[in-house]
DRENMAR-607509 format. One line per 3 residues: number of its first residue (from 1); their letters; for each residue z, y, x of C-alpha. Coordinates in nm, 4 decimals, always signed. Layout:
<recs>
NUM	A	Z/Y/X  ...
</recs>
This chain:
<recs>
1	MTI	+1.7405/-6.6392/+3.1022  +1.5834/-6.8177/+2.7609  +1.9029/-6.7711/+2.5485
4	RII	+1.8765/-6.3899/+2.5283  +1.5922/-6.3815/+2.5177  +1.6471/-6.6052/+2.1552
7	LFT	+1.9170/-6.3503/+2.1161  +1.7325/-6.0084/+2.1591  +1.4826/-6.1287/+1.9705
10	SLF	+1.6550/-6.1417/+1.7186  +1.8203/-5.8405/+1.7365  +1.4745/-5.7564/+1.7213
13	LSV	+1.3183/-5.9472/+1.4327  +1.6610/-5.7966/+1.2180  +1.5789/-5.4745/+1.3098
16	FSA	+1.1152/-5.5092/+1.2459  +1.3132/-5.6662/+0.9281  +1.4629/-5.3639/+0.7973
19	NSQ	+1.1255/-5.1595/+0.8937  +1.3560/-4.8511/+0.9291  +1.6126/-4.6703/+1.2647
22	ITL	+1.9521/-4.8732/+1.2890  +2.2187/-4.6195/+1.3699  +2.5566/-4.6626/+1.4706
25	DNG	+2.8367/-4.4588/+1.5218  +3.2275/-4.4710/+1.5399  +3.2254/-4.0391/+1.6323
28	EHN	+3.1900/-4.1189/+2.0240  +2.9025/-4.2734/+2.0945  +2.6852/-4.3314/+1.8288
31	LEI	+2.3987/-4.5834/+1.9300  +2.0020/-4.6007/+1.7536  +1.8190/-4.8705/+1.7884
34	SGT	+1.4111/-4.9049/+1.7401  +1.1211/-5.0043/+1.7717  +0.8015/-5.0807/+1.8029
37	IST	+0.5030/-5.3728/+1.7754  +0.0980/-5.3103/+1.8089  -0.1539/-5.6115/+1.8851
40	FYN	-0.5469/-5.6034/+1.8384  -0.8859/-5.7564/+1.8837  -1.0507/-5.6695/+2.1942
43	QRF	-1.4254/-5.6940/+2.2299  -1.6576/-5.7112/+2.5969  -1.9805/-5.6100/+2.5711
46	YYS	-2.0873/-5.7744/+2.9070  -2.3588/-5.5172/+3.1526  -2.6088/-5.9155/+3.3146
49	GNP	-2.6166/-5.7032/+3.5601  -2.2893/-5.7579/+3.7366  -2.1891/-6.0767/+3.8329
52	GNR	-1.8163/-5.9971/+3.8122  -1.8282/-6.0585/+3.4365  -1.9612/-6.5013/+3.4880
55	INN	-1.7619/-6.7679/+3.5533  -1.5991/-6.7719/+3.8934  -1.8431/-6.4941/+4.0230
58	DPA	-2.1264/-6.7202/+3.9843  -2.4373/-6.5571/+3.8324  -2.6192/-6.8888/+3.8301
61	LGY	-2.2929/-6.9329/+3.5421  -2.2176/-6.8341/+3.1996  -2.0140/-6.4520/+3.1748
64	DKG	-1.6554/-6.5731/+3.1444  -1.5890/-6.4102/+2.8049  -1.1758/-6.4858/+2.8172
67	KNK	-1.1754/-6.0462/+2.7261  -1.2822/-6.1279/+2.3625  -0.9248/-6.1879/+2.2932
70	FGL	-0.6839/-6.1238/+2.0194  -0.3409/-5.8918/+2.1907  +0.0478/-5.8598/+2.1608
73	RDM	+0.0613/-5.5378/+2.3676  +0.3909/-5.4556/+2.2402  +0.7168/-5.5623/+2.1320
76	QLQ	+0.9565/-5.3232/+2.1926  +1.2956/-5.2620/+2.1787  +1.4696/-4.9044/+2.2794
79	LEG	+1.7964/-4.8693/+2.2181  +1.9121/-4.4674/+2.2577  +2.2894/-4.3488/+2.3327
82	RVG	+2.5082/-4.0550/+2.3086  +2.8559/-4.1433/+2.4043  +3.0217/-3.8168/+2.3542
85	HNF	+2.8790/-3.4704/+2.4126  +2.7617/-3.4815/+2.7694  +2.5876/-3.8470/+2.8457
88	EYN	+2.3086/-4.0443/+2.6950  +2.1188/-4.3368/+2.8111  +1.7522/-4.5317/+2.6912
91	VQV	+1.7391/-4.9023/+2.7342  +1.3375/-4.9609/+2.6395  +1.2722/-5.3083/+2.7187
94	DFA	+0.8643/-5.4232/+2.5962  +0.9222/-5.8757/+2.5588  +0.5562/-5.9074/+2.5376
97	DII	+0.5753/-5.7877/+2.9078  +0.8552/-5.9838/+3.0224  +0.6207/-6.3236/+2.8329
100	SNG	+0.3232/-6.2817/+3.0014  +0.5117/-6.2172/+3.3444  +0.4021/-5.8654/+3.3420
103	TDI	+0.0152/-5.9169/+3.4192  -0.0098/-5.5005/+3.3461  +0.2617/-5.4453/+3.5151
106	GEN	+0.1539/-5.0156/+3.6251  +0.0859/-4.9689/+3.2521  +0.2844/-5.1905/+3.0359
109	PGL	+0.5778/-5.2946/+3.2324  +0.8265/-5.5175/+3.0980  +1.0758/-5.2615/+3.1386
112	LDA	+1.0057/-4.9612/+3.0251  +1.3383/-4.7188/+3.0756  +1.7062/-4.8168/+3.2143
115	NAT	+1.9238/-4.4827/+3.2328  +2.0947/-4.2937/+3.1404  +2.1699/-3.8392/+3.1639
118	WKG	+2.4383/-3.6355/+3.1614  +2.3831/-3.3116/+3.0357  +2.5626/-3.0099/+3.2127
121	PVH	+2.4897/-2.7197/+3.3587  +2.1188/-2.8998/+3.4001  +2.0663/-3.2874/+3.2943
124	VTA	+2.0822/-3.6121/+3.5315  +1.8745/-3.9348/+3.4935  +1.9624/-4.1818/+3.7021
127	GFQ	+1.7777/-4.5216/+3.7188  +1.4993/-4.6521/+3.6147  +1.2333/-4.4073/+3.3664
130	KIP	+0.9140/-4.2787/+3.4678  +0.8437/-4.0081/+3.7043  +0.7439/-3.6487/+3.6000
133	FSR	+0.4669/-3.6221/+3.6733  +0.0844/-3.6547/+3.5443  +0.1427/-3.4724/+3.1793
136	NSL	-0.0902/-3.7615/+3.0396  +0.1452/-4.0268/+3.1980  +0.4212/-3.8423/+3.0085
139	SPF	+0.3140/-3.8411/+2.6338  +0.3588/-4.1514/+2.4187  +0.1131/-4.3841/+2.3370
142	TIS	+0.1824/-4.4743/+2.0357  +0.1197/-4.1804/+1.8734  -0.2820/-4.1944/+2.0240
145	PFW	-0.5895/-4.3113/+1.8736  -0.6194/-4.4099/+2.2254  -0.5509/-4.8305/+2.3186
148	QRS	-0.5574/-4.6771/+2.7094  -0.4674/-4.4302/+2.9114  -0.7521/-4.3113/+3.1946
151	ELT	-0.8516/-4.4515/+3.4580  -0.6865/-4.2566/+3.6148  -0.3262/-4.1976/+3.5056
154	RGE	-0.2274/-4.6028/+3.3688  -0.0706/-4.6811/+3.6994  -0.3139/-4.8272/+3.9155
157	VFS	-0.3477/-4.5212/+4.1048  -0.0133/-4.4075/+4.0783  +0.3423/-4.4995/+3.9487
160	RRD	+0.4043/-4.4471/+3.5980  +0.7460/-4.5776/+3.6034  +1.0538/-4.6441/+3.9563
163	VGI	+1.3961/-4.6246/+3.9429  +1.5098/-4.2189/+4.1052  +1.6958/-3.9622/+4.0394
166	VVS	+1.5624/-3.6645/+3.8420  +1.7128/-3.3520/+3.7729  +1.5548/-3.1139/+3.4813
169	KTL	+1.6175/-2.7458/+3.2909  +1.4662/-2.5839/+3.0521  +1.4436/-2.2325/+3.0442
172	WQQ	+1.3080/-1.9546/+2.7709  +1.3603/-2.1307/+2.5243  +1.2625/-2.4580/+2.5848
175	RIN	+0.8747/-2.3316/+2.6600  +0.9435/-2.4120/+3.0713  +0.9995/-2.7019/+3.1852
178	LYA	+1.1352/-2.7527/+3.5126  +1.1718/-3.1367/+3.7171  +1.2550/-3.2336/+4.0695
181	GTF	+1.3050/-3.6269/+4.1973  +1.3427/-3.8475/+4.4459  +1.2200/-4.2358/+4.3753
184	SGM	+1.2490/-4.5486/+4.5609  +0.8449/-4.4598/+4.6391  +0.8094/-4.8726/+4.5013
187	GEQ	+0.6675/-4.7765/+4.1367  +0.7529/-5.0820/+3.9157  +0.7085/-5.3358/+4.2276
190	LLS	+1.0035/-5.2420/+4.2541  +1.2341/-5.4591/+3.9942  +1.0192/-5.7765/+4.1433
193	LGD	+1.0481/-5.7565/+4.5365  +1.4138/-5.5944/+4.5060  +1.4352/-5.4282/+4.7864
196	NDP	+1.2928/-5.0655/+4.9400  +0.9719/-5.0964/+5.1841  +1.0879/-5.1457/+5.5828
199	SGT	+1.0715/-4.7856/+5.6341  +1.3506/-4.6935/+5.4165  +1.1655/-4.3918/+5.2757
202	FEY	+1.1910/-4.2122/+4.9027  +0.9488/-4.0485/+4.7152  +0.9886/-3.6701/+4.6090
205	VGR	+0.8201/-3.5717/+4.2966  +0.8847/-3.1319/+4.1465  +0.6787/-3.0746/+3.8355
208	ADV	+0.7060/-2.7090/+3.6514  +0.5335/-2.7383/+3.2373  +0.5240/-2.3805/+3.0262
211	SWP	+0.3965/-2.3255/+2.7207  +0.3391/-2.0361/+2.4873  +0.4568/-1.9280/+2.2343
214	SRY	+0.7418/-2.1950/+2.1517  +0.8068/-2.5254/+2.3158  +0.5543/-2.7492/+2.3347
217	RYR	+0.6257/-3.1168/+2.3450  +0.4501/-3.4077/+2.5459  +0.1896/-3.4033/+2.2762
220	DFD	-0.1763/-3.5017/+2.2255  -0.2874/-3.4450/+1.8872  -0.1341/-3.1600/+1.6230
223	LSN	-0.0213/-3.3943/+1.3425  +0.1976/-3.1304/+1.2563  -0.1323/-2.8955/+1.1706
226	SPV	-0.0030/-2.6038/+1.4248  -0.0193/-2.2425/+1.1893  +0.0346/-2.0666/+1.5807
229	PMF	-0.2105/-2.1425/+1.8498  +0.0117/-2.2593/+2.1124  -0.1079/-2.3559/+2.5361
232	QIG	+0.1070/-2.5590/+2.8050  -0.0120/-2.5588/+3.1745  +0.1887/-2.7788/+3.4235
235	AAA	+0.1788/-2.8554/+3.7893  +0.3132/-3.1199/+3.9791  +0.3092/-3.3097/+4.3085
238	RTV	+0.4172/-3.5823/+4.4730  +0.4530/-3.7417/+4.7947  +0.5639/-4.0443/+4.9950
241	TRK	+0.5054/-4.2392/+5.3607  +0.5170/-4.6237/+5.3671  +0.5023/-4.8305/+5.7083
244	YSS	+0.3711/-5.1110/+5.4634  +0.0808/-5.1859/+5.1773  +0.1683/-5.2758/+4.8792
247	FLS	-0.0560/-5.4407/+4.5984  -0.0478/-5.7050/+4.3285  -0.3320/-5.9176/+4.2071
250	GDN	-0.4440/-5.7490/+3.9040  -0.5351/-5.3329/+4.1404  -0.8838/-5.2541/+4.1410
253	YYL	-0.8132/-4.9656/+4.3671  -0.5760/-5.0447/+4.6000  -0.3626/-4.6534/+4.5982
256	RVI	-0.0473/-4.7036/+4.3823  +0.1665/-4.8067/+4.7035  -0.0515/-4.7982/+5.0519
259	SGT	+0.1015/-4.8238/+5.4103  +0.0633/-4.4419/+5.5467  +0.1508/-4.0807/+5.3776
262	KSC	-0.0017/-4.0986/+5.0567  +0.0215/-3.6903/+4.8322  -0.0294/-3.6501/+4.4818
265	YTA	-0.1120/-3.3081/+4.3035  -0.1829/-3.2566/+3.9127  -0.2795/-2.9355/+3.7136
268	DFS	-0.3082/-2.9291/+3.3144  -0.3655/-2.7238/+3.0499  -0.3772/-2.8201/+2.5976
271	AQW	-0.3512/-2.6639/+2.3706  -0.3968/-2.7125/+2.0022  -0.3875/-2.5355/+1.6576
274	KGF	-0.4094/-2.6105/+1.2828  -0.5169/-2.9709/+1.3587  -0.7802/-2.9365/+1.6752
277	SAQ	-0.6209/-3.0131/+2.0367  -0.7753/-2.9994/+2.3653  -0.5937/-3.1473/+2.6884
280	FEW	-0.7527/-3.0888/+3.1049  -0.6236/-3.2603/+3.3459  -0.6300/-3.2574/+3.7163
283	HRI	-0.5874/-3.5138/+3.9931  -0.6020/-3.4983/+4.3957  -0.4544/-3.7694/+4.6157
286	VVD	-0.4240/-3.6908/+4.9879  -0.3508/-4.0803/+5.1863  -0.3338/-4.0212/+5.5437
289	PTN	-0.3231/-4.4087/+5.5933  -0.1835/-4.6710/+5.9189  -0.3541/-4.9845/+5.7558
292	NLD	-0.0420/-5.1809/+5.8813  -0.1211/-5.5478/+5.8750  +0.2862/-5.6450/+5.7312
295	PSG	+0.3153/-5.9696/+5.9312  +0.5183/-6.1483/+5.7314  +0.1339/-6.1979/+5.4504
298	LRY	+0.3971/-6.1660/+5.0908  +0.3028/-5.7948/+4.9961  -0.0306/-5.7139/+4.9260
301	KEY	-0.3540/-5.8663/+5.1280  -0.4855/-5.5518/+5.3326  -0.8868/-5.6127/+5.3830
304	KGT	-0.8804/-5.5332/+4.9838  -0.7384/-5.2170/+5.0641  -0.7907/-4.9642/+5.2595
307	FST	-0.8928/-5.1202/+5.6312  -1.2052/-5.2655/+5.4916  -1.2825/-5.2310/+5.1742
310	KIG	-1.2791/-4.8815/+5.0577  -1.2265/-4.7280/+5.4682  -1.4888/-4.8931/+5.6266
313	NAP	-1.5020/-5.0644/+5.9679  -1.3742/-4.8152/+6.1220  -0.9638/-4.6008/+6.0265
316	TTY	-0.9725/-4.3435/+5.9194  -0.6577/-4.0194/+5.9755  -0.7925/-3.9567/+5.6724
319	FLA	-0.9799/-3.9839/+5.2346  -0.9178/-3.7836/+4.9228  -0.8967/-4.0063/+4.5685
322	GGF	-0.8968/-3.8132/+4.2468  -1.0387/-3.7091/+3.9343  -0.9896/-3.5022/+3.6364
325	LTT	-0.9640/-3.6542/+3.2466  -1.0789/-3.4331/+2.8548  -0.9730/-3.4703/+2.5327
328	LSY	-1.1087/-3.3097/+2.2187  -0.9187/-3.4171/+1.9422  -0.8925/-3.3268/+1.5005
331	ASK	-0.5734/-3.4256/+1.2915  -0.6659/-3.3924/+0.9540  -0.3521/-3.4486/+0.7467
334	PLR	-0.5806/-3.5043/+0.4012  -0.7466/-3.8060/+0.5674  -0.4466/-3.9542/+0.6997
337	SIF	-0.7203/-3.9791/+1.0268  -0.7096/-3.9091/+1.4390  -1.1048/-3.8285/+1.5618
340	SVR	-1.0618/-3.7790/+1.9714  -1.2922/-3.8244/+2.2121  -1.1898/-3.8157/+2.6368
343	YDQ	-1.4348/-3.8711/+2.9114  -1.3329/-3.9572/+3.2862  -1.3721/-3.9112/+3.5744
346	FNP	-1.2319/-4.1710/+3.9209  -1.3443/-4.1470/+4.3260  -1.1031/-4.4046/+4.4524
349	NDL	-1.2144/-4.2330/+4.7323  -1.4552/-4.0116/+4.8944  -1.6003/-4.1210/+5.1909
352	VKD	-1.7144/-4.4601/+5.0197  -2.0428/-4.2686/+4.8555  -2.2154/-4.2649/+4.5504
355	NTE	-1.8375/-4.5032/+4.3636  -1.7123/-4.3001/+4.1071  -1.6272/-4.4352/+3.8401
358	ESL	-1.7139/-4.2203/+3.4646  -1.6476/-4.3143/+3.0709  -1.6798/-4.1084/+2.7536
361	NFG	-1.4040/-4.3074/+2.5397  -1.3835/-4.2151/+2.1401  -1.0306/-4.3025/+1.9711
364	YAY	-1.0027/-4.2609/+1.6344  -0.6653/-4.3804/+1.4564  -0.5674/-4.3561/+1.0278
367	LLK	-0.2091/-4.3137/+1.0033  -0.0496/-4.5569/+0.7482  +0.2644/-4.3794/+0.7776
370	GSN	+0.2337/-4.0451/+0.9456  +0.2295/-4.1948/+1.2997  +0.4677/-4.4007/+1.2956
373	AMV	+0.2032/-4.7101/+1.1290  -0.0984/-4.6888/+1.2066  -0.4683/-4.8853/+1.2301
376	KAQ	-0.6446/-4.7434/+1.5238  -0.9532/-4.7899/+1.7701  -1.1435/-4.6795/+2.0899
379	YSW	-1.4790/-4.7747/+2.1902  -1.5373/-4.7531/+2.5746  -1.8548/-4.6521/+2.6743
382	RLA	-1.9260/-4.6527/+3.1194  -2.1468/-4.3957/+3.2322  -2.1795/-4.5217/+3.5852
385	NRS	-2.4829/-4.6606/+3.7466  -2.3899/-5.0157/+3.6383  -2.6314/-5.1662/+3.9133
388	NPL	-2.3596/-4.9471/+4.1735  -2.1653/-5.2696/+4.3542  -1.8768/-5.0766/+4.4229
391	IQR	-1.7607/-4.9657/+4.0749  -1.4730/-5.1305/+3.9115  -1.5928/-5.1229/+3.5406
394	YDD	-1.8773/-5.2176/+3.4464  -1.8247/-5.3745/+3.0944  -1.8275/-5.1198/+2.7336
397	QLR	-1.5645/-5.2671/+2.5326  -1.4359/-5.2143/+2.1243  -1.0613/-5.2546/+2.0779
400	VGF	-0.9424/-5.2636/+1.6902  -0.6126/-5.3218/+1.5928  -0.2834/-5.1685/+1.4478
403	VLQ	+0.0723/-5.0338/+1.5895  +0.4077/-4.9897/+1.4544  +0.7116/-4.8017/+1.5022
406	FK	+1.0328/-4.8987/+1.3592  +1.2446/-4.5355/+1.4371
</recs>
């Protein structure tokens, strides 16, 4: 394993030294090598009434300032290939998260992509890939002034990636995108757990979106300064039934993989014109929990999940979760800057009173070399009642750093 990491890192650094994409082509097989490095400084502003930010959660002790740090978010290597006219593959690895053992597996797993696509009358993609559900989740991090996605879409409420098969089709000169897929239902955790849930069931996903007057990529910022107004509207749904929940140590909401039936619905709207852009995305999650305990005790701690914390002492037939996010941005070529503000609202359980998370996020990016090299900053201002013990995010946060893509 150590030898393989050294070899991959050596290749990664050789690509970085070239500061550009490397293309290898023998006529039949074309391979493009690219990557991303991003690093940041993070500053928390600690709220005095939150015992969760104290050492050992003890109010008598001082603040735990471990989040005031320098960090390496990405050290990614991507291999994109084409074999003949009908086959493509995509492998993307983040060594920063492999080294850190994938502590934020939802938003930043060590393996980002490992899939192959057949391009016929429809496109069929098989392997580990992004799930075609949330538009915000599908939009790339690398050209965003934000360092973190919304609470709804960063990977704690639903899995962003999984192993499965997706059939996709574009119509009307790529103005319409259609997706249908089936996945393991375990999300990013399948790679570490190995097996599916004992139920042996799968997750089913479908998405459709339409753009006008031309193709609209999954981008949240109008860097091309569109001369005419552009619009896109989309909707998606996914459903899965699990026998057992499967939580991670860093989970805050215990919704990602939950015992029982979980169905998610989303709708989104995007528009851009002359550097201005706007996005709105709505989510509704319906959970019919079973509260089954895993007798092995290996998958999760149920007392932190639906039975106690999120539902109450008595099980219920179902509960709802969800919320929305909205973003307004302006990209200025003369100023080489992107200015953005995003409002997030998320309720993890409608049966628990006063547990809605709210935040206002301010983002700024200075473009050193277009979107391929930028300095960016995000300030997260928590709007929820900070004295409420039910909310998960108490402290404001500032993150400033540098992102370089070599492609």
